[in-house]
The first five atom37 places (N, CA, C, CB, O) and aatype in JSON, in Angstrom:
{
  "aatype": [12, 14, 6, 1, 15, 1, 3, 17, 12, 1, 5, 0, 3, 0, 3, 18, 1, 8, 0, 11, 2, 15, 10, 0, 0, 7, 3, 18, 6, 17, 15, 4, 13, 15, 0, 5, 5, 0, 0, 6, 11, 0, 9, 11, 0, 10, 13, 5, 11, 10, 8, 10, 3, 0, 17, 7, 8, 12, 19, 15, 9, 10, 10, 0, 2, 10, 14, 14, 6, 9, 0, 19, 14, 11, 6, 10, 9, 3, 11, 7, 11, 19, 9, 3, 11, 8, 18, 9, 14, 15, 1, 18, 14, 2, 7, 13, 3, 15, 7, 0, 14, 16, 3, 13, 18, 16, 15, 7, 6, 15, 6, 15, 0, 9, 11, 9, 0, 7, 6, 9, 9, 6, 13, 4, 11, 2, 18, 10, 3, 11],
  "atom_mask": [
    [1, 1, 1, 1, 1],
    [1, 1, 1, 1, 1],
    [1, 1, 1, 1, 1],
    [1, 1, 1, 1, 1],
    [1, 1, 1, 1, 1],
    [1, 1, 1, 1, 1],
    [1, 1, 1, 1, 1],
    [1, 1, 1, 1, 1],
    [1, 1, 1, 1, 1],
    [1, 1, 1, 1, 1],
    [1, 1, 1, 1, 1],
    [1, 1, 1, 1, 1],
    [1, 1, 1, 1, 1],
    [1, 1, 1, 1, 1],
    [1, 1, 1, 1, 1],
    [1, 1, 1, 1, 1],
    [1, 1, 1, 1, 1],
    [1, 1, 1, 1, 1],
    [1, 1, 1, 1, 1],
    [1, 1, 1, 1, 1],
    [1, 1, 1, 1, 1],
    [1, 1, 1, 1, 1],
    [1, 1, 1, 1, 1],
    [1, 1, 1, 1, 1],
    [1, 1, 1, 1, 1],
    [1, 1, 1, 0, 1],
    [1, 1, 1, 1, 1],
    [1, 1, 1, 1, 1],
    [1, 1, 1, 1, 1],
    [1, 1, 1, 1, 1],
    [1, 1, 1, 1, 1],
    [1, 1, 1, 1, 1],
    [1, 1, 1, 1, 1],
    [1, 1, 1, 1, 1],
    [1, 1, 1, 1, 1],
    [1, 1, 1, 1, 1],
    [1, 1, 1, 1, 1],
    [1, 1, 1, 1, 1],
    [1, 1, 1, 1, 1],
    [1, 1, 1, 1, 1],
    [1, 1, 1, 1, 1],
    [1, 1, 1, 1, 1],
    [1, 1, 1, 1, 1],
    [1, 1, 1, 1, 1],
    [1, 1, 1, 1, 1],
    [1, 1, 1, 1, 1],
    [1, 1, 1, 1, 1],
    [1, 1, 1, 1, 1],
    [1, 1, 1, 1, 1],
    [1, 1, 1, 1, 1],
    [1, 1, 1, 1, 1],
    [1, 1, 1, 1, 1],
    [1, 1, 1, 1, 1],
    [1, 1, 1, 1, 1],
    [1, 1, 1, 1, 1],
    [1, 1, 1, 0, 1],
    [1, 1, 1, 1, 1],
    [1, 1, 1, 1, 1],
    [1, 1, 1, 1, 1],
    [1, 1, 1, 1, 1],
    [1, 1, 1, 1, 1],
    [1, 1, 1, 1, 1],
    [1, 1, 1, 1, 1],
    [1, 1, 1, 1, 1],
    [1, 1, 1, 1, 1],
    [1, 1, 1, 1, 1],
    [1, 1, 1, 1, 1],
    [1, 1, 1, 1, 1],
    [1, 1, 1, 1, 1],
    [1, 1, 1, 1, 1],
    [1, 1, 1, 1, 1],
    [1, 1, 1, 1, 1],
    [1, 1, 1, 1, 1],
    [1, 1, 1, 1, 1],
    [1, 1, 1, 1, 1],
    [1, 1, 1, 1, 1],
    [1, 1, 1, 1, 1],
    [1, 1, 1, 1, 1],
    [1, 1, 1, 1, 1],
    [1, 1, 1, 0, 1],
    [1, 1, 1, 1, 1],
    [1, 1, 1, 1, 1],
    [1, 1, 1, 1, 1],
    [1, 1, 1, 1, 1],
    [1, 1, 1, 1, 1],
    [1, 1, 1, 1, 1],
    [1, 1, 1, 1, 1],
    [1, 1, 1, 1, 1],
    [1, 1, 1, 1, 1],
    [1, 1, 1, 1, 1],
    [1, 1, 1, 1, 1],
    [1, 1, 1, 1, 1],
    [1, 1, 1, 1, 1],
    [1, 1, 1, 1, 1],
    [1, 1, 1, 0, 1],
    [1, 1, 1, 1, 1],
    [1, 1, 1, 1, 1],
    [1, 1, 1, 1, 1],
    [1, 1, 1, 0, 1],
    [1, 1, 1, 1, 1],
    [1, 1, 1, 1, 1],
    [1, 1, 1, 1, 1],
    [1, 1, 1, 1, 1],
    [1, 1, 1, 1, 1],
    [1, 1, 1, 1, 1],
    [1, 1, 1, 1, 1],
    [1, 1, 1, 1, 1],
    [1, 1, 1, 0, 1],
    [1, 1, 1, 1, 1],
    [1, 1, 1, 1, 1],
    [1, 1, 1, 1, 1],
    [1, 1, 1, 1, 1],
    [1, 1, 1, 1, 1],
    [1, 1, 1, 1, 1],
    [1, 1, 1, 1, 1],
    [1, 1, 1, 1, 1],
    [1, 1, 1, 1, 1],
    [1, 1, 1, 0, 1],
    [1, 1, 1, 1, 1],
    [1, 1, 1, 1, 1],
    [1, 1, 1, 1, 1],
    [1, 1, 1, 1, 1],
    [1, 1, 1, 1, 1],
    [1, 1, 1, 1, 1],
    [1, 1, 1, 1, 1],
    [1, 1, 1, 1, 1],
    [1, 1, 1, 1, 1],
    [1, 1, 1, 1, 1],
    [1, 1, 1, 1, 1],
    [1, 1, 1, 1, 1]
  ],
  "atom_positions": [
    [[-25.29, -84.71, 187.13], [-26.67, -84.58, 186.73], [-26.78, -83.48, 185.67], [-27.58, -84.28, 187.95], [-26.23, -82.39, 185.85]],
    [[-27.47, -83.76, 184.56], [-27.6, -82.73, 183.52], [-28.48, -81.58, 183.99], [-28.18, -83.34, 182.25], [-29.41, -81.76, 184.77]],
    [[-28.18, -80.41, 183.5], [-28.92, -79.2, 183.84], [-30.14, -79.12, 182.92], [-28.02, -77.9, 183.71], [-30.0, -79.03, 181.7]],
    [[-31.34, -79.15, 183.51], [-32.57, -79.2, 182.73], [-33.54, -78.08, 183.09], [-33.25, -80.54, 182.92], [-34.75, -78.28, 183.09]],
    [[-33.02, -76.92, 183.38], [-33.88, -75.81, 183.79], [-34.9, -75.44, 182.72], [-33.04, -74.59, 184.13], [-36.04, -75.07, 183.04]],
    [[-34.52, -75.53, 181.47], [-35.47, -75.18, 180.4], [-36.65, -76.13, 180.37], [-34.77, -75.19, 179.03], [-37.79, -75.71, 180.15]],
    [[-36.38, -77.42, 180.6], [-37.47, -78.4, 180.64], [-38.42, -78.1, 181.79], [-36.9, -79.82, 180.76], [-39.64, -78.14, 181.63]],
    [[-37.85, -77.82, 182.96], [-38.68, -77.5, 184.13], [-39.52, -76.24, 183.87], [-37.8, -77.3, 185.38], [-40.69, -76.19, 184.24]],
    [[-38.92, -75.23, 183.24], [-39.67, -74.01, 182.99], [-40.73, -74.22, 181.91], [-38.72, -72.88, 182.58], [-41.81, -73.64, 182.0]],
    [[-40.43, -75.02, 180.91], [-41.46, -75.31, 179.9], [-42.66, -75.99, 180.54], [-40.88, -76.2, 178.78], [-43.8, -75.7, 180.19]],
    [[-42.39, -76.9, 181.48], [-43.5, -77.56, 182.16], [-44.23, -76.6, 183.08], [-43.01, -78.77, 182.95], [-45.45, -76.66, 183.22]],
    [[-43.49, -75.7, 183.73], [-44.14, -74.67, 184.55], [-45.1, -73.85, 183.69], [-43.09, -73.75, 185.23], [-46.23, -73.58, 184.1]],
    [[-44.65, -73.46, 182.51], [-45.51, -72.69, 181.61], [-46.74, -73.49, 181.17], [-44.71, -72.25, 180.38], [-47.83, -72.95, 181.06]],
    [[-46.54, -74.79, 180.93], [-47.67, -75.65, 180.53], [-48.67, -75.8, 181.69], [-47.16, -77.05, 180.09], [-49.88, -75.75, 181.47]],
    [[-48.16, -75.97, 182.9], [-49.06, -76.06, 184.06], [-49.8, -74.75, 184.29], [-48.26, -76.44, 185.33], [-50.97, -74.75, 184.68]],
    [[-49.12, -73.63, 184.05], [-49.75, -72.32, 184.19], [-50.88, -72.16, 183.16], [-48.69, -71.19, 184.01], [-51.95, -71.65, 183.48]],
    [[-50.62, -72.6, 181.94], [-51.65, -72.56, 180.9], [-52.83, -73.45, 181.3], [-51.06, -73.01, 179.53], [-53.99, -73.09, 181.09]],
    [[-52.53, -74.62, 181.87], [-53.58, -75.52, 182.33], [-54.42, -74.87, 183.43], [-52.97, -76.85, 182.83], [-55.64, -75.03, 183.47]],
    [[-53.77, -74.14, 184.32], [-54.49, -73.44, 185.39], [-55.49, -72.45, 184.8], [-53.5, -72.71, 186.32], [-56.63, -72.36, 185.26]],
    [[-55.07, -71.73, 183.79], [-55.97, -70.76, 183.14], [-57.11, -71.47, 182.42], [-55.18, -69.88, 182.15], [-58.26, -71.04, 182.49]],
    [[-56.79, -72.55, 181.73], [-57.83, -73.31, 181.02], [-58.83, -73.92, 182.0], [-57.19, -74.43, 180.17], [-60.03, -73.95, 181.72]],
    [[-58.35, -74.4, 183.13], [-59.24, -74.97, 184.14], [-60.15, -73.9, 184.74], [-58.43, -75.65, 185.25], [-61.32, -74.17, 185.03]],
    [[-59.62, -72.7, 184.93], [-60.46, -71.59, 185.4], [-61.59, -71.35, 184.41], [-59.61, -70.3, 185.59], [-62.75, -71.23, 184.79]],
    [[-61.24, -71.27, 183.14], [-62.25, -71.01, 182.1], [-63.3, -72.12, 182.06], [-61.58, -70.86, 180.73], [-64.46, -71.86, 181.75]],
    [[-62.89, -73.35, 182.36], [-63.81, -74.49, 182.34], [-64.63, -74.62, 183.63], [-63.03, -75.77, 182.1], [-65.55, -75.44, 183.7]],
    [[-64.3, -73.81, 184.64], [-65.0, -73.89, 185.91], [-64.47, -74.97, 186.84], [0.0, 0.0, 0.0], [-65.09, -75.29, 187.85]],
    [[-63.32, -75.52, 186.5], [-62.67, -76.54, 187.34], [-61.7, -75.83, 188.28], [-61.93, -77.62, 186.47], [-60.49, -75.92, 188.12]],
    [[-62.26, -75.14, 189.26], [-61.48, -74.24, 190.1], [-60.46, -74.98, 190.97], [-62.4, -73.44, 190.98], [-59.37, -74.46, 191.21]],
    [[-60.8, -76.17, 191.44], [-59.85, -76.92, 192.25], [-58.62, -77.31, 191.42], [-60.51, -78.17, 192.85], [-57.49, -77.23, 191.91]],
    [[-58.84, -77.72, 190.18], [-57.71, -78.08, 189.32], [-56.92, -76.85, 188.91], [-58.2, -78.83, 188.08], [-55.7, -76.91, 188.73]],
    [[-57.6, -75.75, 188.75], [-56.92, -74.5, 188.43], [-55.97, -74.12, 189.56], [-57.94, -73.38, 188.18], [-54.83, -73.73, 189.32]],
    [[-56.45, -74.22, 190.8], [-55.61, -73.88, 191.96], [-54.43, -74.83, 192.08], [-56.44, -73.91, 193.26], [-53.3, -74.4, 192.33]],
    [[-54.68, -76.13, 191.89], [-53.59, -77.1, 191.97], [-52.57, -76.86, 190.85], [-54.15, -78.53, 191.89], [-51.37, -76.89, 191.1]],
    [[-53.04, -76.63, 189.65], [-52.13, -76.4, 188.53], [-51.31, -75.13, 188.72], [-52.91, -76.32, 187.22], [-50.14, -75.09, 188.33]],
    [[-51.91, -74.11, 189.3], [-51.16, -72.88, 189.59], [-50.06, -73.17, 190.6], [-52.11, -71.77, 190.13], [-48.93, -72.69, 190.45]],
    [[-50.37, -73.97, 191.63], [-49.35, -74.34, 192.61], [-48.23, -75.11, 191.94], [-49.97, -75.17, 193.75], [-47.05, -74.87, 192.2]],
    [[-48.6, -76.04, 191.07], [-47.6, -76.85, 190.37], [-46.72, -75.99, 189.46], [-48.28, -77.94, 189.56], [-45.52, -76.2, 189.37]],
    [[-47.33, -75.02, 188.8], [-46.58, -74.13, 187.92], [-45.52, -73.36, 188.7], [-47.52, -73.15, 187.2], [-44.37, -73.24, 188.28]],
    [[-45.93, -72.84, 189.85], [-44.98, -72.09, 190.68], [-43.87, -73.0, 191.2], [-45.71, -71.43, 191.86], [-42.7, -72.63, 191.16]],
    [[-44.24, -74.18, 191.67], [-43.24, -75.13, 192.18], [-42.21, -75.47, 191.11], [-43.93, -76.41, 192.68], [-41.01, -75.48, 191.37]],
    [[-42.68, -75.76, 189.91], [-41.76, -76.16, 188.84], [-40.9, -75.01, 188.36], [-42.54, -76.74, 187.66], [-39.75, -75.22, 187.95]],
    [[-41.42, -73.79, 188.39], [-40.61, -72.63, 188.03], [-39.45, -72.46, 189.01], [-41.47, -71.35, 187.99], [-38.32, -72.18, 188.61]],
    [[-39.74, -72.64, 190.3], [-38.68, -72.53, 191.31], [-37.67, -73.66, 191.13], [-39.27, -72.56, 192.74], [-36.47, -73.44, 191.25]],
    [[-38.16, -74.85, 190.84], [-37.25, -75.98, 190.63], [-36.39, -75.77, 189.38], [-38.04, -77.29, 190.52], [-35.27, -76.26, 189.31]],
    [[-36.92, -75.06, 188.4], [-36.11, -74.69, 187.23], [-34.94, -73.82, 187.66], [-36.96, -73.96, 186.17], [-33.82, -73.99, 187.18]],
    [[-35.21, -72.9, 188.56], [-34.15, -72.02, 189.06], [-33.12, -72.82, 189.86], [-34.75, -70.9, 189.93], [-31.92, -72.59, 189.72]],
    [[-33.57, -73.73, 190.69], [-32.64, -74.61, 191.41], [-31.76, -75.38, 190.41], [-33.41, -75.59, 192.33], [-30.56, -75.51, 190.62]],
    [[-32.37, -75.88, 189.34], [-31.62, -76.61, 188.32], [-30.54, -75.71, 187.7], [-32.58, -77.13, 187.22], [-29.39, -76.12, 187.54]],
    [[-30.93, -74.51, 187.35], [-30.0, -73.57, 186.73], [-28.8, -73.3, 187.64], [-30.71, -72.24, 186.39], [-27.68, -73.1, 187.17]],
    [[-29.05, -73.31, 188.95], [-28.0, -73.05, 189.94], [-27.23, -74.32, 190.33], [-28.6, -72.42, 191.18], [-26.33, -74.28, 191.16]],
    [[-27.61, -75.45, 189.71], [-26.99, -76.75, 190.01], [-27.17, -77.14, 191.47], [-25.5, -76.71, 189.67], [-26.25, -77.66, 192.1]],
    [[-28.37, -76.88, 191.99], [-28.71, -77.22, 193.37], [-29.89, -78.19, 193.38], [-29.05, -75.94, 194.17], [-30.69, -78.22, 192.45]],
    [[-29.98, -78.97, 194.44], [-31.1, -79.88, 194.61], [-32.25, -79.15, 195.29], [-30.69, -81.12, 195.44], [-32.05, -78.34, 196.19]],
    [[-33.45, -79.46, 194.83], [-34.66, -78.91, 195.44], [-35.53, -80.07, 195.88], [-35.44, -77.97, 194.45], [-35.83, -80.96, 195.09]],
    [[-35.92, -80.07, 197.14], [-36.73, -81.15, 197.68], [-38.05, -80.6, 198.2], [-35.98, -81.91, 198.8], [-38.11, -79.5, 198.75]],
    [[-39.08, -81.38, 198.02], [-40.38, -81.01, 198.55], [-41.24, -80.3, 197.54], [0.0, 0.0, 0.0], [-40.86, -80.09, 196.39]],
    [[-42.42, -79.94, 198.0], [-43.42, -79.36, 197.12], [-43.96, -78.02, 197.6], [-44.56, -80.31, 196.96], [-44.77, -77.41, 196.91]],
    [[-43.53, -77.56, 198.75], [-44.05, -76.31, 199.29], [-43.33, -75.12, 198.66], [-43.9, -76.28, 200.82], [-42.13, -74.94, 198.84]],
    [[-44.08, -74.34, 197.94], [-43.55, -73.19, 197.21], [-42.83, -72.22, 198.14], [-44.68, -72.47, 196.47], [-41.74, -71.75, 197.84]],
    [[-43.45, -71.92, 199.27], [-42.85, -70.96, 200.2], [-41.51, -71.46, 200.73], [-43.81, -70.68, 201.37], [-40.56, -70.68, 200.85]],
    [[-41.42, -72.74, 201.04], [-40.16, -73.3, 201.54], [-39.11, -73.33, 200.46], [-40.39, -74.71, 202.1], [-37.95, -73.02, 200.71]],
    [[-39.5, -73.71, 199.25], [-38.55, -73.71, 198.14], [-38.01, -72.3, 197.91], [-39.23, -74.24, 196.85], [-36.8, -72.12, 197.73]],
    [[-38.88, -71.31, 197.91], [-38.43, -69.92, 197.73], [-37.47, -69.52, 198.85], [-39.64, -68.95, 197.7], [-36.43, -68.91, 198.6]],
    [[-37.83, -69.85, 200.08], [-37.0, -69.48, 201.23], [-35.64, -70.19, 201.22], [-37.74, -69.8, 202.53], [-34.68, -69.7, 201.81]],
    [[-35.57, -71.34, 200.55], [-34.33, -72.11, 200.52], [-33.42, -71.78, 199.33], [-34.64, -73.56, 200.5], [-32.37, -72.39, 199.16]],
    [[-33.84, -70.82, 198.52], [-32.94, -70.38, 197.45], [-31.72, -69.71, 198.08], [-33.67, -69.39, 196.47], [-31.83, -69.16, 199.18]],
    [[-30.58, -69.75, 197.42], [-29.38, -69.15, 198.02], [-29.54, -67.64, 198.22], [-28.16, -69.44, 197.15], [-30.33, -67.0, 197.54]],
    [[-28.78, -67.1, 199.16], [-28.91, -65.67, 199.5], [-28.73, -64.71, 198.32], [-27.91, -65.31, 200.56], [-29.29, -63.61, 198.32]],
    [[-27.95, -65.11, 197.31], [-27.75, -64.21, 196.17], [-29.02, -64.05, 195.33], [-26.62, -64.72, 195.29], [-29.1, -63.15, 194.49]],
    [[-29.99, -64.92, 195.55], [-31.3, -64.76, 194.92], [-32.17, -64.03, 195.94], [-31.95, -66.17, 194.48], [-32.63, -64.62, 196.92]],
    [[-32.36, -62.77, 195.71], [-33.07, -61.93, 196.69], [-34.58, -62.15, 196.57], [-32.72, -60.43, 196.47], [-35.25, -61.47, 195.79]],
    [[-35.1, -63.08, 197.34], [-36.53, -63.38, 197.32], [-37.25, -62.46, 198.29], [-36.79, -64.89, 197.67], [-36.99, -62.51, 199.5]],
    [[-38.13, -61.62, 197.79], [-38.88, -60.73, 198.7], [-39.76, -61.54, 199.65], [-39.75, -59.74, 197.88], [-40.35, -62.55, 199.26]],
    [[-39.85, -61.09, 200.89], [-40.7, -61.77, 201.88], [-42.14, -61.85, 201.4], [-40.63, -61.03, 203.23], [-42.82, -62.84, 201.66]],
    [[-42.6, -60.83, 200.7], [-43.97, -60.82, 200.2], [-44.21, -61.98, 199.23], [-44.28, -59.48, 199.51], [-45.3, -62.55, 199.19]],
    [[-43.19, -62.34, 198.45], [-43.34, -63.44, 197.51], [-43.39, -64.77, 198.26], [-42.19, -63.44, 196.48], [-44.14, -65.67, 197.87]],
    [[-42.61, -64.9, 199.32], [-42.68, -66.1, 200.15], [-44.06, -66.21, 200.77], [-41.59, -66.07, 201.25], [-44.63, -67.3, 200.82]],
    [[-44.6, -65.1, 201.25], [-45.95, -65.11, 201.82], [-47.0, -65.51, 200.78], [-46.29, -63.73, 202.41], [-47.95, -66.23, 201.09]],
    [[-46.84, -65.04, 199.56], [-47.77, -65.43, 198.5], [-47.62, -66.92, 198.2], [-47.53, -64.6, 197.22], [-48.6, -67.6, 197.87]],
    [[-46.4, -67.42, 198.3], [-46.19, -68.85, 198.15], [-46.97, -69.65, 199.16], [0.0, 0.0, 0.0], [-47.47, -70.73, 198.86]],
    [[-47.08, -69.13, 200.38], [-47.84, -69.81, 201.43], [-49.32, -69.9, 201.06], [-47.69, -69.08, 202.77], [-50.0, -70.86, 201.43]],
    [[-49.81, -68.92, 200.34], [-51.21, -68.94, 199.92], [-51.45, -70.1, 198.96], [-51.61, -67.59, 199.24], [-52.41, -70.85, 199.13]],
    [[-50.59, -70.26, 197.97], [-50.84, -71.35, 197.02], [-50.36, -72.71, 197.53], [-50.15, -71.05, 195.7], [-50.78, -73.74, 197.01]],
    [[-49.5, -72.72, 198.55], [-49.14, -74.0, 199.17], [-50.4, -74.72, 199.69], [-48.14, -73.77, 200.34], [-50.45, -75.95, 199.7]],
    [[-51.39, -73.96, 200.1], [-52.61, -74.54, 200.66], [-53.44, -75.28, 199.63], [-53.44, -73.45, 201.3], [-54.4, -75.97, 199.98]],
    [[-53.09, -75.15, 198.35], [-53.82, -75.84, 197.29], [-53.18, -77.16, 196.89], [-53.92, -74.95, 196.07], [-53.72, -77.87, 196.04]],
    [[-52.06, -77.51, 197.48], [-51.33, -78.7, 197.05], [-52.1, -80.0, 197.32], [-49.99, -78.75, 197.75], [-52.14, -80.86, 196.44]],
    [[-52.69, -80.16, 198.47], [-53.39, -81.42, 198.78], [-54.91, -81.26, 198.76], [-52.95, -81.92, 200.15], [-55.58, -82.05, 198.09]],
    [[-55.5, -80.28, 199.45], [-56.97, -80.24, 199.53], [-57.66, -80.08, 198.18], [-57.38, -79.11, 200.41], [-58.83, -80.46, 198.04]],
    [[-56.98, -79.54, 197.19], [-57.6, -79.35, 195.88], [-57.82, -80.68, 195.16], [-56.76, -78.44, 195.03], [-58.55, -80.74, 194.17]],
    [[-57.19, -81.75, 195.66], [-57.25, -83.03, 194.95], [-57.95, -84.14, 195.7], [-55.89, -83.47, 194.63], [-58.4, -85.11, 195.08]],
    [[-58.06, -84.04, 197.02], [-58.54, -85.18, 197.8], [-59.76, -84.83, 198.64], [-57.43, -85.7, 198.7], [-59.73, -83.85, 199.39]],
    [[-60.84, -85.62, 198.53], [-62.04, -85.35, 199.32], [-61.8, -85.38, 200.82], [-63.1, -86.34, 198.97], [-62.52, -84.71, 201.56]],
    [[-60.83, -86.14, 201.3], [-60.62, -86.2, 202.74], [-59.95, -84.94, 203.28], [-59.78, -87.41, 203.09], [-59.63, -84.87, 204.47]],
    [[-59.73, -83.94, 202.44], [-59.25, -82.65, 202.9], [-60.38, -81.82, 203.52], [0.0, 0.0, 0.0], [-60.14, -80.76, 204.09]],
    [[-61.61, -82.33, 203.41], [-62.8, -81.65, 203.93], [-63.63, -82.64, 204.73], [-63.64, -81.03, 202.78], [-63.53, -83.85, 204.51]],
    [[-64.44, -82.15, 205.65], [-65.28, -83.03, 206.47], [-66.27, -83.82, 205.62], [-66.03, -82.22, 207.52], [-66.57, -84.98, 205.91]],
    [[-66.78, -83.18, 204.59], [-67.68, -83.86, 203.66], [-67.6, -83.14, 202.32], [-69.16, -83.89, 204.21], [-67.11, -82.01, 202.24]],
    [[-68.08, -83.79, 201.3], [-68.04, -83.2, 199.98], [-66.71, -83.45, 199.3], [0.0, 0.0, 0.0], [-65.81, -84.07, 199.86]],
    [[-66.6, -82.95, 198.09], [-65.41, -83.11, 197.26], [-64.78, -81.74, 197.04], [-65.74, -83.79, 195.91], [-65.45, -80.72, 197.16]],
    [[-63.5, -81.72, 196.71], [-62.85, -80.42, 196.47], [-63.6, -79.54, 195.47], [-61.44, -80.65, 195.97], [-63.64, -78.32, 195.63]],
    [[-64.18, -80.15, 194.48], [-64.91, -79.37, 193.48], [-66.05, -78.56, 194.09], [-65.45, -80.29, 192.4], [-66.49, -77.56, 193.51]],
    [[-66.54, -78.98, 195.27], [-67.63, -78.27, 195.94], [-67.17, -77.01, 196.66], [-68.3, -79.19, 196.93], [-67.99, -76.15, 197.0]],
    [[-65.87, -76.88, 196.89], [-65.39, -75.83, 197.78], [-64.56, -74.73, 197.12], [-64.59, -76.44, 198.86], [-64.44, -73.64, 197.67]],
    [[-63.99, -74.99, 195.99], [-63.11, -74.0, 195.35], [-63.92, -73.01, 194.53], [-62.07, -74.69, 194.47], [-64.95, -73.36, 193.93]],
    [[-63.45, -71.77, 194.5], [-64.18, -70.69, 193.82], [-63.34, -70.07, 192.71], [-64.59, -69.61, 194.83], [-62.13, -70.26, 192.64]],
    [[-64.02, -69.35, 191.85], [-63.31, -68.66, 190.77], [-62.34, -67.62, 191.33], [-64.32, -67.98, 189.81], [-61.25, -67.42, 190.78]],
    [[-62.72, -66.98, 192.42], [-61.83, -65.99, 193.03], [-60.54, -66.61, 193.54], [0.0, 0.0, 0.0], [-59.46, -66.04, 193.36]],
    [[-60.64, -67.77, 194.17], [-59.43, -68.47, 194.62], [-58.56, -68.87, 193.44], [-59.8, -69.72, 195.45], [-57.33, -68.75, 193.48]],
    [[-59.21, -69.32, 192.4], [-58.49, -69.72, 191.2], [-57.77, -68.53, 190.57], [-59.45, -70.36, 190.19], [-56.6, -68.62, 190.21]],
    [[-58.47, -67.42, 190.45], [-57.85, -66.21, 189.88], [-56.66, -65.75, 190.73], [-58.88, -65.08, 189.77], [-55.63, -65.35, 190.19]],
    [[-56.82, -65.82, 192.04], [-55.73, -65.42, 192.94], [-54.53, -66.36, 192.79], [-56.22, -65.42, 194.39], [-53.39, -65.89, 192.72]],
    [[-54.77, -67.65, 192.74], [-53.68, -68.62, 192.6], [-52.94, -68.42, 191.28], [-54.22, -70.06, 192.68], [-51.71, -68.5, 191.24]],
    [[-53.67, -68.16, 190.23], [-53.06, -67.92, 188.92], [-52.2, -66.65, 188.96], [-54.14, -67.79, 187.82], [-51.09, -66.64, 188.42]],
    [[-52.7, -65.61, 189.58], [-51.94, -64.36, 189.68], [-50.63, -64.59, 190.45], [-52.78, -63.26, 190.38], [-49.57, -64.15, 190.02]],
    [[-50.72, -65.29, 191.58], [-49.53, -65.56, 192.38], [-48.54, -66.41, 191.6], [-49.91, -66.25, 193.7], [-47.34, -66.12, 191.57]],
    [[-49.04, -67.46, 190.96], [-48.15, -68.32, 190.18], [-47.45, -67.52, 189.09], [-48.95, -69.48, 189.55], [-46.26, -67.71, 188.85]],
    [[-48.17, -66.63, 188.44], [-47.57, -65.78, 187.41], [-46.44, -64.92, 187.95], [0.0, 0.0, 0.0], [-45.41, -64.76, 187.3]],
    [[-46.64, -64.37, 189.14], [-45.59, -63.55, 189.76], [-44.35, -64.39, 190.07], [-46.13, -62.89, 191.05], [-43.22, -63.94, 189.86]],
    [[-44.57, -65.59, 190.58], [-43.44, -66.46, 190.91], [-42.72, -66.92, 189.66], [-43.91, -67.68, 191.71], [-41.49, -66.96, 189.63]],
    [[-43.46, -67.25, 188.62], [-42.84, -67.65, 187.36], [-41.99, -66.51, 186.8], [-43.93, -68.06, 186.33], [-40.86, -66.74, 186.37]],
    [[-42.52, -65.31, 186.79], [-41.75, -64.17, 186.28], [-40.5, -63.92, 187.11], [-42.62, -62.9, 186.26], [-39.43, -63.63, 186.57]],
    [[-40.62, -64.03, 188.43], [-39.46, -63.86, 189.31], [-38.38, -64.86, 188.92], [-39.86, -64.03, 190.8], [-37.21, -64.5, 188.78]],
    [[-38.77, -66.11, 188.75], [-37.79, -67.15, 188.41], [-37.21, -66.93, 187.02], [-38.44, -68.53, 188.49], [-36.01, -67.11, 186.82]],
    [[-38.03, -66.55, 186.07], [-37.53, -66.31, 184.71], [-36.51, -65.17, 184.7], [-38.7, -65.99, 183.75], [-35.55, -65.22, 183.93]],
    [[-36.71, -64.16, 185.52], [-35.74, -63.07, 185.58], [-34.36, -63.56, 185.97], [-36.21, -62.01, 186.56], [-33.35, -63.04, 185.48]],
    [[-34.29, -64.54, 186.85], [-32.99, -65.09, 187.26], [-32.48, -66.12, 186.25], [-33.1, -65.74, 188.64], [-31.27, -66.26, 186.07]],
    [[-33.37, -66.83, 185.61], [-32.95, -67.82, 184.62], [-32.32, -67.16, 183.41], [-34.13, -68.67, 184.18], [-31.43, -67.74, 182.77]],
    [[-32.76, -65.97, 183.09], [-32.26, -65.26, 181.9], [-30.93, -64.57, 182.15], [-33.27, -64.25, 181.44], [-30.34, -64.01, 181.22]],
    [[-30.45, -64.58, 183.39], [-29.18, -63.89, 183.69], [-28.0, -64.74, 183.33], [-29.11, -63.51, 185.17], [-26.86, -64.32, 183.51]]
  ]
}
């Protein structure tokens, strides 16, 4: 399998930019989802660089499954758990008893998700550049 970490990281950066643009547009649910996607793809870029397979979409699990030589701080895994919660409910109305995701997401949640995604992206880029 060809090593495509740069492609994965370019898409992570694009998703991160989309998260910021969605925040500015007031599309907070899409901002949260895009931030989660950015973090997920950044981690998958790191898996690619290490020639390892990455399965699933949960940021915290992906971080925890990196090899031991990648020293992932527990705090970063915990932050991954925060944005993991945006993977499904941000997109589907049946994630709530009534209403649509757009009714429930806030600018504060979006700002937090973007901040966490940025931290995860930087963590991964530090290892990709080695």
